[in-house]
C-alpha positions as CSV (number, residue, x, y, z in Angstrom):
1,F,83.4,190.2,82.3
2,L,81.9,192.5,85.0
3,Q,80.7,189.5,86.9
4,S,84.2,188.4,87.6
5,I,85.3,191.7,89.2
6,I,85.6,191.4,92.9
7,M,84.8,194.3,95.2
8,I,86.2,194.0,98.6
9,V,84.6,195.7,101.6
10,L,87.0,195.8,104.5
11,F,86.0,196.3,108.1
12,C,89.1,197.4,110.1
13,G,89.4,196.2,113.7
14,K,87.9,192.8,114.6
15,G,85.6,192.9,117.5
16,N,84.6,196.5,117.0
17,F,80.9,196.8,116.0
18,Q,80.8,193.2,115.1
19,A,77.0,193.4,114.5
20,G,77.6,195.9,111.7
21,F,80.1,193.5,110.0
22,D,77.8,190.5,110.5
23,M,74.8,192.5,109.0
24,T,76.8,193.7,106.0
25,K,78.1,190.3,105.3
26,E,74.7,188.7,105.5
27,S,73.0,191.4,103.4
28,L,75.6,191.0,100.6
29,K,76.1,187.3,100.7
30,D,74.2,186.6,97.5
31,L,76.2,189.0,95.5
32,K,79.0,186.9,94.2
33,N,81.2,189.8,93.1
34,I,81.4,191.4,96.6
35,E,83.4,190.1,99.4
36,V,83.0,191.4,102.9
37,I,86.0,190.8,105.3
38,Q,87.5,192.1,108.5
39,C,91.0,192.4,109.8
40,D,92.8,193.3,113.0
41,R,94.1,196.9,113.1
42,E,97.7,195.9,112.9
43,D,96.9,194.0,109.5
44,I,95.4,197.0,107.8
45,P,98.4,197.5,105.5
46,I,98.1,193.9,104.3
47,F,94.3,194.0,103.6
48,I,93.9,197.6,102.5
49,E,96.0,197.0,99.3
50,S,93.1,195.2,97.6
51,A,90.1,196.7,99.3
52,T,87.5,198.7,97.5
53,V,85.6,200.0,100.4
54,V,87.1,200.5,103.8
55,I,85.1,200.9,107.0
56,P,87.6,202.0,109.6
57,L,85.4,201.5,112.7
58,M,87.9,202.6,115.5
59,S,90.9,202.3,113.4
60,R,93.1,205.1,111.8
61,I,93.5,205.2,108.1
62,T,96.7,207.0,107.3
63,R,98.4,208.5,104.4
64,E,100.6,205.3,104.3
65,H,97.5,203.1,104.2
66,I,96.0,205.2,101.4
67,S,99.1,205.2,99.4
68,I,99.2,201.3,99.0
69,A,95.5,201.0,98.5
70,R,95.5,200.6,94.8
71,N,91.7,199.7,94.4
72,L,90.2,201.9,97.2
73,K,87.3,204.0,96.0
74,L,85.4,204.8,99.3
75,I,86.3,205.2,103.1
76,I,82.9,205.3,105.0
77,Q,82.9,205.7,108.8
78,Y,80.1,204.7,111.1
79,G,79.2,207.4,113.6
80,A,80.1,211.0,114.4
81,G,83.5,211.8,112.8
82,V,86.1,211.1,110.3
83,E,89.0,212.6,112.3
84,G,90.9,209.2,112.2
85,I,91.1,209.4,108.3
86,D,93.7,211.3,106.4
87,I,91.1,213.1,104.2
88,E,93.8,215.1,102.4
89,A,95.6,211.9,101.3
90,A,92.2,210.3,100.2
91,S,91.4,213.4,98.1
92,E,94.8,213.4,96.5
93,H,94.1,209.8,95.5
94,G,90.6,210.4,94.3
95,I,89.1,208.4,97.2
96,Y,85.7,209.5,98.5
97,V,85.4,209.9,102.4
98,S,81.9,209.8,104.0
99,K,80.2,208.9,107.2
100,I,77.0,207.4,108.4
101,P,75.6,209.7,111.1
102,S,75.0,208.1,114.4
103,N,71.3,208.5,114.2
104,E,71.4,206.3,111.1
105,C,73.4,203.5,112.6
106,S,71.5,203.1,115.9
107,N,74.1,204.3,118.4
108,A,72.6,207.9,119.0
109,L,70.2,206.6,121.7
110,S,72.8,204.4,123.5
111,C,75.3,207.4,123.5
112,S,72.6,209.6,125.0
113,E,71.7,207.1,127.7
114,H,75.5,206.6,128.5
115,A,75.9,210.3,128.9
116,I,72.9,210.7,131.2
117,F,74.0,207.7,133.4
118,L,77.5,209.2,133.7
119,S,76.1,212.5,135.1
């Protein structure tokens, strides 16, 4: 029975951090009960309804999104902040919100370099 349950990992915002999506999809490809998909920002309301895990990337996850996400268990953001996620709404629905610090997802160095080159 448990083998037939599909967990959907949704990356929100095609073209944003494509390597993260590709790496996740490749890493999980042999797990038949996990599907890794991505959608355009404007299509979040369509796809979030069945998602188990949402990775917002540069997209906002609003109270409205959360209210229709009947299977959502986790919203996890790459990088520094979760300000684009309605944490209050997520908490009300029993959805965990987390982040992967930038030093864990390899953009800390490039951000530092960018700041130095701008100065």
